[in-house]
N, C-alpha and C positions, 0 to 999 in steps of 0.2 A: 412565559419571559425569558429570555437572554439575559444573563446577568454579565454587566461588567467584569463586576469584582466580585470576590468572595469564596467562600467555603465551599467546597461540594455537598447540593445538601441530599441526594441518595446515595443509598452503597455500592460497592463497587457494580455486584451483578445489574443493580436496575440501571445503573449509569451508562453501563455498556451494553446493556441488553447481552447478555452473557447469555451462552446454550452450551450444553454440554452434552454429548452424544458418543455413539459410538459402541466402542469396547473400554469398558468401566477401568480395565485392568489391563490398559494395552499405554505405551508411552505415549505422554502428551506430543500433539500436532495441532497448534494454533493454527489459525489462517484469518491473516489481517488482511483490509480492503482497500483502494484506491480511494483517489478524489471523487468526491460525486456519486461514492457509490455504497455499497451495506454490504453482511454476512451472502445477502444471498447471490453474491457476483461468482460465489465460490461452490452453489448447489449441488453444479456437473463433475466437479474432482471432487468432493467430499464420498460419495460412494465408494470411489477405489479405495478408501482408506480405513472405512469404517469398520471392516469385520478386525481390524487389526490393530487399531490405534484408539487412542481417546481423542474425540473430536472435541476442541472449542473454537464457537464461534463468536466475535460480538461486533458489537457496530462503537468506529470512535466515535467521541462525544459529539454530538451535530449530524451526526449523518443515522439515516434507516431509525428504527425504533429506540434511540436511546436516551435519556432524557434529557429532553435540550432546555432546561433550566441549571445543567448543570453546564453548561457550555462557558465558559469563563474566557473573555477576549485578552485578558495578563495572564492566563496560564497557557493560552493556546497560541500565543503570539511566537511560538517558535516550535522547531519537533519536539524538543524537549517535552512540551507538555505531553503529549501525546507517547512518546516512551515514556514518559511519569505513570501513566495511567494500561501499558501493556504491565510493566512492574507489577502492579498493585494489582491487575486482575491475576496476573500468575500465582504473585503471594496470597490473595486470596482463596485459591485453588489449589494451591500449596503444589504447585505446578516445579517439578526437576529434571535434568535430562529432557527439556522441551523441545520438536522441532517447530520453528517458525516460517512460517510462509507468507511472506509481505508481497503483495502487490504494489507495483510504482512507488507512491512516495510512502508508501506503510514499509518500500524494503530498509530506507534510508529512518525508518521510526525503529525499525527493529535491530538496527546494526547499534543504536544508540541504547536502546536496552541493555543489548548484550553487552557493549562495550561497560556501561555502568554492572552488572550485575550478571555476569559470563556464566556461577553458578548454574545458576537454570536453567541454561539455555545447553542442547545436547547437538544442533543444528540449526542454521539458518538458509532459506532458499529464496532467493533474491528473484522474481518473476518483474523484468522490464524495469533495473532498478537506476536512476540516475541522482550522482550524489551531488550535481548541478546544472539546469535549466542554459544557463549561459555562456557563451562560447567567451574565453579570457586566454589573450599569452597564446602558448600553445595547447592549450586546452579546448574541445571538442565538443562543448553541448549540444547543439545542434540549434540552439537560437541566438541571436544577433539581439543584445540588450531592448535595441527599441523594436524586435519584436513580440518580446514579454509584455513591456510598459504597452503594447497595441493591445497585445491577447488582455492584459487584464482591465486596461482603459474600457472595451467593451464589454466584458463583464461584469465590470461595475455598473455602466449605464442600460444596460439591456440584458439578464444574466437569461431570462426562457430564450433569448431571439442567438445569443452567446452558444447558448445549448443545444440547440437546433443545428448548428452549425461545426460545432465543434467535437459534440459527441459520435458524426458519423466517422469525423475525419478523424480521431483518434483508434477508433475501431477499427479503419479499414475495412478489407474484406466488403467494397460497394459491391460486387454480388451478392453479396447476404443483408440486404437493407434492414433486415429485421433485427440484425445487431444492434446495426447505427442506432435503431427507434429505442432499443429496447433503453442503452446506455441514456440516450435523451431523457426517456421517462426520470432515471433512476437521478441525473442530474436536476430535474425542474420537480423532484420530491424534497429537494434538499431546500432550506431557509435559501433566501437570496445572501442575506446580510452574512452570514455564516459560511456559505459558501466562498464567496468575495473574501471573507479573510483569511479563511484554511486557502484558498489558491495564490493569495498576495504572500502567506508563509512559506507552502508550497513552491512556486515558483521562482523565490527569491532567495533560496537556503542557498545554502555551500556548505556540505557536510565530508566533501574531499579529506579533508584532515583527519578527521572521525573513521575512515574507511582499514588507514595504515595499524589501529587497535583495532580489530577485529581477533580474537584468539581461536573463536570461534568455524570448527566445519562448515564450508559457507559453499554453496550450489550455486550458480549465477544463469538464470535463462533467459535470453535476450530474443525476441523477434529478428529474424532475417530484414525483415522493413517495417521498421517503427520509426514515424515521425516525431514522435514525441523523447523517445529515448533510443535514437539511433547507433549504430550497430560500435562503432566508437566510444559508447558511452562505457557499453559494456565492457567494451574491452578493457579500458582504463577503469574500471573499478576490478576487474577480476586482476591485470596487474595491481594495484593496490593493496589489493585482500592475501596474505601472504599464501601458499597449498589451496587458494580457493579453485572450484573446478567451473568453467566455463562451459557451455551450450549454447548452441543459436539454433533454436529451431526453426524450421523452413514451410515460415507461416508469415501473414503481414499482421500488424495491429498492434495496439498497445494493450490489450487484454486477452490473452490467451488462455485465461479463465474462464470466458465466455465461449471462444473464437476458435479454440481446442485444447477443450477440458480432459480431454482422453492421452493425447499427446504430452500436455503440461502434468499431469498425474502419473502419466508415464516414466518419465522423466527422473522427478521427485522421490519416487520408490527405489526406481535403478539408483542413485543415489545415495537414500538410505538404504539399501538392501550391501 
């Protein structure tokens, strides 16, 4: 039962399906997945860090094996609700100097969390971030408003059909169709009502003004060819976060955690070193 409003009935660890592994005495490394995905999307990235870092994986409420009864349409009507959850997970585990790796929309969720409680964060790694998906004035987000409206209308009218069409486009790598199929399957596991709500919140958000408040050392990882967050978006994020490091990955697609996990892990480790 998905609730419209009310308090969270589950504990933090159950609510967000939190799993801790790796080196218990190592620096905390928390991975946050993107829209339509789950912590499973990090499975090929995590092994590169397990010996040295304390690995924290979780699912956003409404995704993966999170507690669906905790989904509150009021709370999650903005990305701030998800940022609240991240901070609660970190408080529950007493994490400090943590490295937060956020993919896609979770990049902005991490930005919001880190600006709220910077003492808990030691570094941010933003993978294919976008603070706003629509073009406005001289800002290039990659989409016209009419395109986003059409995307959301298609999602609302036929979520499974939308997933089968959009997931391979987002993934890119047409020569590796199994990747697009995996993302399609992940999308299709998400409750359609929750997916629709999260999609509206994601694609209509505007977090550009939040970027300038980031004080945490930040790595921005951008795919060279990404239809969801094109190169000018990564360049914008880099320009807005003072002192950030910007790396363009010589790959296609919006999900390097699936398509190029080794390269992604190498760049994150190099930044942390």
